[in-house]
N, C-alpha and C positions, 0 to 999 in steps of 0.2 A: 722602779722595778714593777713588773706586772705580777699578779698572784701566781701565774704559771712559772715565771722565772724564779720566783721566791721558793718554789717547791723543789727546785733542783740546785739552787745556789746555796752552798754550805757555810761560807764564811764571808766576813766583810771584805777580805782580800779578793775573793772571787768576784764579789759584787763590784768592787772598784775596777777590776780588770775588764769586766764586761762593759762598764760605763765608759772607760777610756777608749775601748775599741769602737764603741758606738759614737763617741764624740769625734774620733778621728774620721770615721766613715762619713759622718754627716757634713764634714767640711768639703766633701767632694761630690756633691749632688750634680753640679753643673759639669764637672769633669766626666762623670759617667755618661751624660748626654753627648758630650763632645767625643768621647772615646768611641761610642757607637757610630756617630756621624762620620768620624774620620777613619774608622776601622783600625783602631790602634789601642794598645794597652793604656789604661788610666794610670800612667806612670807616677803621677803626683800622689795618688792614693797609695800605691804600692810603696813608694818612698816613705810616706808618713807612717805606714804600718811597720816598716823596717825600723824606723827611728823609735817607734814605740816598743820594739823588741818582739813583735808578733811572730816573726820567723823563728824565734828561739823556743816557742811553746812546745815544739815536737822534738827538741834536743834533750837527751837524758840529763838528769841532774848532775851525774858524776862527771859529765863533760861540759859543765857550765851552762846548761840549758835552764829553762824555766817551765818545766812540764806542767800541764794542766789536765784535769779530768776530761774524759771524752764528752760528757754532757756540756761542760763549760765551753769546750772547743766548738761544739755544734752551735751553741748559742752565739758565740762570736761570729761564726760563719753566717748565721742568719742575719746578724746586725749589718755585716758588710754587704751581704746580698740585697738587703732592703734598699741600699743605695746604689750598688753596682754589682749585679749578679755575675757578669763575666769576670770581673776582678776577683770576686770571692771564689769562683770556681777555679780560676787560674792559680791563685796563691794556695788554694786548698790542695792542689796536686803536690806542691812542695811539702805540705804537712802530711798528706797521705804517704808520700815516699819516705819522709824522715821517721814518722811514727812506725811504719812497717819495718824499716831497717833497725830501729831501736828494739822492736819487739822480736824480730826473727833472729838478729845477731848472727846471720850466716856469712858475713864478710869477715875478712881478717880484721881483728880488732884495732890494729894500729891504723889501717886505712880508714876505718869508720871513725876513729878518734880524730884523725887529720881532717876528715870532712866536717865533723862537728865543730872543730876549731875554726875552720873557715866560715861556717855558718855564723858562729858567735862573733868572731873578730872582724870578718870582712863582709858580713851581711850577705853571704853567698846563698843563692836559691838553687834548688835542684828539682828535676822532674825526670820521670822515666820516659824515654823515647822508644815506644814499642810498636805503635801502629804503622802499617804500610799499606799502600794502595792495593797490592796484590794479595795481602793476607786478610784484609778487613779488620774487624775488632780483635784485639789480642785475646779477649775472653773466649773466642771461638776456637782457639788452638792452632791458628795458622802458623806455619814455620817461617821465620824471618828470611827475606830475600837479601837483607844486608849480610855481606860476607866478611869473614875474618880469616886471615891466613898468617901462619907463623913467619917470623922474621928473626934474623940473628939478634936483633935488639928487643924483640917483643912480638907485637901483633900489628898488622895493617888492616884497617877497616875501610870498606867501600859500601855505600848504600844511601838510601833516602828514607827518612821517617816522616810520617804525616801526623797531623793533630798534636803537634808539640806545644801544648799550652804553656803560656808564660815565656815563650821562646826568647823574646827580646830582652828579658830581665834575668834569664838564667845564667848561672855560673857553671853549673855541672849538668850533664846528661847521663842517665844510665841507659845504655844502648844495648838492645838484644841483637845478636848476630849469630849466624850459622858458620861453624868452622868448615872451610872448604875441603879439608882432608877427612875429618871424622864425621861430619854431619851433626856434631853436637851443638846444641844451642847454649850460649853463655851470655853473661851480661858484663859490659865493660863500662868503667867510669871514665868519662871524657870531659875535660875542661873546655870551655868555649874558645879559649885563646890558642888551642892547639892548631898547628898548620893543617889545612885541609878541611877544617870545620867552618860551616857557614849556614846562615839562615836564608832560605828562599821565601820571600813574602807572598805566599800563595793563598793565604787565608782570606776568603771573600764570600762569606756565608750571609744568609739573611738574618741570623740571630747569633748571639754570643760572640759578636764581632770584636768585643774588647778583650777576648782571651789571648789574642795574638798567637793563635794556634797554627803557626806557619810550619813549613817543612824544614827539617834538619837535614842538611846535606853533608855527607862524609866522602871525601875524595882522597884516597891514599893517606889516611890518617895513621900516622905511626905512633903506637902506644907502647909504653914500658910494660914489663911483665906484670907488675902489680895492678895494672889497670883492669885485668880480668878479675872481677870481684866475686863472680858466682857462676857455677855450672848448674844449669837447670836440670832437674830430674826428668827422666824420660816420660814419666807419668805425673800429672798434677797431684800435689799433695792433698788437695781437697780442703785445705785450711783457708778460710776466708780472711780477707783483709778487713777487719772491723772498722777501720778508719775510712772506708768508702762510704760510711754513713754521712760523711761530709757532703756527698752529692745530694741526698734528699734534703739536708739542712739548707743548702743553697737555694733549691727550688721552692722550699717553703718560705724562705726569706723573700724571694721575689713575689710569691703569692701574697704575703703580708703587705708588701709595698703596694700591690694592686688593690688590696682591701682599703688601705689608707687613702689612696687616690680616689677610690669610689666614694668613700665617706666625705672626703674634702669637697669633691664636686657636688655631691647631693646636698651638702650643707650650704653651698653658696649659689647653686643654680636655681633660679626662680623665673620660670617663663611668665609672661604677662597674663596667662590664663589662670594663674594661681596667686593666692595671697600669702604664700609661704614657700620656702624652699622645698624641693621634691623629696628631701629627706623625711618629711612628715607624711608622705604618701604610704599607705599600707603595703602596696606591692613592692615599693622600694625597700621598706623595712623587712619584708619577707625575704627578699634577695640577700640583704645584708645578714639576716639570720641564717640563711643557708650557707653563706660564706663562713660565718663563725662556726657553724656546726662542722663543716668539712675541715677547716683549719684545726679546730680543737681535736678532732678525731685523729688526724694525721700526725699532729705534733705529739699527742700522748703516745701514739704507737712508736714514733721515732725515739722519744726520750725514755720510754719504758724499755725498749731494746738496748739503748745506750747504757741505762742503769744496770741492766742484766749483764752486759759486758763488763762494766766496772766491778760488779760483785764477783766476777771470776778471778779478779786479782791480776797482778802484773805478769804472772807466768801461768796462764790458763792451760789446762790439758787439751791436747789435740781433739779428743772426742767431744769435749764440751764445746769447742769452737765449731766443730762440724755440726753438732746438734742445733746450734743457734743460726747457722747459715741461712736456712729458709726464712727466718724472721728478719735477718738483716736485709735480705732481698725484698721481703714483703714491705718493709718500711720504705724502701726506695720506690717501689712501684706505686704504693699508695700515695706517697708524697708527690710524685710527678703527676699522677692522675688528679690529685687534689689541686695542684698548681694550675694545671690546664683548665680545670673546672672553675676555680676561683677567678682566674683572669678573664675567662669568658663571661662569668656573671658580672664582674666589675665593669666590663665593656658594655654589657646590656644596660647596666644602671646609667652609665655615662652616655650611652647612645652613640650617634655618629661622631661626636666630639672625640671619642676614644681612638678614632682612625686618623685624627690629625697628627702630622709629624711633630707637632708641638706637644702632644700628649705622651707622657711616659708609658701609658698603657699599651700603645702599639709596640713599644720596645719590649715590654714585659711579655706580650703575646708572642713575639718572635723568639725571645730568649727561652721561654719555658718549653717550647717545642723540642729543644735540644735534649731535654731530660729523657726523652724516649730513646735516645741513642747513646746515653752514658751507661756504663755497667753498674749493676748486672742487668741484662736484658730481660724484658717481660717474660718471654717464652721460657728462658732458663729458670726464672724464679717460680713460675707456675709449675714447671716440671718438678722442681724441688719440693714444692708444697704438696703436689699430687703424690709424689713418692713417699713423703712422710705420712700422709693420710693413709695410703694403701698399706704401708708397712705396719702402722699402728693398728688399723682396724682388721688387717689380716691376722695379726697376732692375737687380737681379742677374740676373733671368730674361732680361731683354732683352739684357743683356751676353753671357750664355751663348749665347743664340739667334743673335746676330750672329757669334759666334766659330764 
């Protein structure tokens, strides 16, 4: 365990959990390379994580889960991402979804209990299928083009969802759809085996290839009444999903892998113009020092925000979560900026060798670019931070003026 991890790990049990996840991930280094090359999910890694019970970490204790603290979850995600960033991001969406359902409890409790039972007993995985080509990022507020209509037996859905991460391993999808009659947007729980549900293998990106973020296609999917699990309010609640901190954790995991590869290369590469490896060169050490400075800063920000969330307790007040929203966003923006910078510096240390398809650095370079397109978006975060600053300082100015 590193001194950094020691400062956030509270018990021997938590330490053992982190070590087990690290051990599982490290068995799949070659699988990560092949998943990128073949543009498919690292299924063996996901399978081993399920065997370890990793998917149960976001299931409430009363329903048989093995819940863990937010900081420990983020560390586990970092460990997986250091081996396979796309697999970490993909299974992270299962946890984001389950953690949020457990926190919000806005479903019928019996439906949620049944889902948890399938996660525990059948190793079911779930993700929200929200993105569509016509609407762009769901965080921008676009209305789903996927349509739902009433039927004498329940509902019939038609549509296509994009960026459905972990698609080939999912058992359940939470699908947003617009009611054809009322225009209301609701969420429906759909099992992969329902007639009319299919995966179209459209995912063909330069990076994050191993997320299997294919299209979910719904064609006359007949759903029972209880499949409608949530009516979305007309206006966003403004309550952030704190478990989206998984996203910066993944990109910082990739950045640490890039750091490790740069150190490995610099320790072993010795051109015939030198009598020692390039690791001993001052300018190489300066670059490594810059990497450590940036990683240390970003990780401390991420985990300080996570600890702040933990201190709010299991049922934090709405206004407390709203107050922390800009910091949640800041942790993500800083983490992605750091990952981009760290990978770039690592590639400068390694030189042209980093562009070889045999080098993991070229894969890290492609993968970290995706962080710019994961929520929350930079402009939204900067707007939140600006609003907080204006509100705070305007109040202070008014107070001084009145005095």
